[in-house]
C-alpha positions in Angstrom: 16.5 47.1 29.1 15.0 47.5 25.6 11.2 46.9 25.5 9.6 46.4 22.0 6.2 45.2 20.7 5.1 43.2 17.7 1.7 42.3 16.2 1.5 38.5 16.6 0.6 36.2 13.7 -0.2 32.5 13.4 3.6 31.9 13.4 3.7 33.3 16.9 1.2 30.8 18.3 3.9 28.5 19.8 5.4 31.5 21.5 2.1 32.7 23.0 1.3 29.1 24.2 4.7 28.8 25.8 4.4 32.1 27.6 0.9 31.2 28.8 2.2 27.9 30.2 5.1 29.6 32.1 3.1 32.6 33.3 0.0 30.7 34.4 2.0 28.0 36.3 4.1 30.7 38.1 1.5 33.3 38.9 -1.9 31.5 39.2 -0.8 28.6 41.4 -1.5 30.8 44.5 -4.9 31.8 43.2 -6.5 28.8 41.6 -5.8 25.1 41.6 -3.3 23.3 39.4 -6.2 21.3 37.9 -7.9 24.6 36.9 -4.7 26.0 35.5 -4.2 22.8 33.4 -7.8 22.9 32.2 -7.7 26.6 31.2 -4.4 26.2 29.4 -5.8 23.2 27.5 -9.0 25.0 26.6 -7.7 28.5 25.9 -4.1 28.1 24.9 -3.8 25.0 22.7 -2.5 25.9 19.2 -6.0 25.1 17.8 -7.7 27.4 20.3 -5.3 30.3 19.7 -5.7 29.9 15.9 -9.5 29.9 16.3 -9.3 33.1 18.5 -7.1 34.8 15.8 -9.5 33.7 13.1 -12.4 35.2 15.2 -10.7 38.6 15.2 -8.7 38.6 18.4 -5.6 40.7 17.8 -2.5 39.6 19.7 0.5 41.8 20.4 3.7 40.4 21.9 6.1 42.3 24.3 9.8 41.7 24.1 12.6 42.6 26.5 15.9 42.5 24.8 14.5 40.4 22.0 13.0 37.8 24.4 9.2 37.4 24.3 7.9 38.1 27.9 4.3 39.0 27.5 1.2 39.4 25.3 -2.2 41.1 25.1 -5.2 40.1 23.0 -8.1 42.4 22.2 -11.3 42.0 20.2 -14.1 44.4 19.2 -17.4 44.4 17.4 -17.7 48.1 16.6 -14.1 49.4 16.6 -14.9 51.7 19.5 -15.4 49.4 22.4 -12.7 46.7 23.1 -12.5 43.7 25.2 -9.1 42.7 26.6 -9.2 38.9 26.3 -5.7 38.2 27.5 -3.1 40.4 29.2 -0.1 38.6 30.7 3.6 39.4 31.4 6.2 37.0 32.8 6.4 37.3 36.6 10.1 38.1 36.4 9.2 41.2 34.4 6.5 42.6 36.7 7.0 46.2 37.9 9.5 47.0 35.1 7.2 48.9 32.8 6.5 46.0 30.4 2.8 45.7 31.1 2.0 49.5 31.1 4.2 49.9 28.0 2.3 47.1 26.2 -1.0 48.6 27.1 0.1 52.1 26.0 1.4 50.7 22.8 -2.1 49.2 22.1 -3.8 52.4 23.1 -1.8 54.4 20.5 -3.0 51.9 17.8 -6.6 52.4 18.8 -7.0 56.2 19.0 -10.8 55.8 18.3 -11.4 53.5 21.3 -14.0 54.6 23.7 -13.9 51.8 26.3 -11.8 48.8 27.3 -13.2 46.0 29.4 -11.6 43.0 30.9 -12.2 40.3 33.5 -9.7 39.6 36.3 -9.8 37.0 39.0 -11.1 38.6 42.2 -8.2 37.1 44.2 -5.6 38.4 41.7 -4.8 41.5 43.8 -1.5 42.3 42.0 -3.3 42.5 38.6 -6.3 44.4 40.0 -4.0 47.1 41.4 -2.1 47.2 38.1 -5.4 47.7 36.2 -6.4 50.5 38.7 -3.1 52.2 37.8 -4.0 52.0 34.1 -7.3 53.8 34.8 -9.7 50.8 35.0 -12.5 50.7 37.5 -14.6 47.7 38.7 -17.9 47.5 36.9 -19.3 44.4 38.6 -18.6 40.8 39.5 -18.9 37.8 37.3 -19.1 34.1 38.2 -18.7 32.2 35.0 -18.9 28.4 34.7 -16.1 27.5 32.3 -16.8 23.8 32.2 -14.8 20.9 33.7 -16.3 21.8 37.1 -14.4 25.1 37.2 -15.6 28.7 37.6 -14.0 32.0 36.9 -14.8 34.3 39.8 -13.9 37.7 38.4 -14.3 41.4 38.4 -15.4 42.9 35.1 -13.3 46.1 34.9 -13.7 49.0 32.5 -11.6 51.9 31.3 -13.3 54.8 29.5 
């Protein structure tokens, strides 16, 4: 298994959107409703939304296994020291194979000046929470965010120093 990484560009938006659709429908159906999955995919993963995120400074990196895109991460920063992980997803079929930790470590190497990383994770997403613990994140506090459409994100805000 050959794992590689590539900085994503506007040309990769269809790939990111397709990965999101696959991953969210496979992984999140046991955590949130199909209606919320559909809403969040429309709001956060439409080509227009992804382009806007890139234009606002979100840096996306794709992960590949044997030349097949299987995951992605997106980070943003205001001060080039403290980073927010906006998105971090890997195909369910590639979990526990080193893809996610490899992707995070790849990003860490690019950001040697980083002081902190923060991210939000659904409080019911135990698999991801445990993965983030293994990466050195701790729970900072809980967040209940109204995302519109009658839906909420009930998350932990996690931090890695």
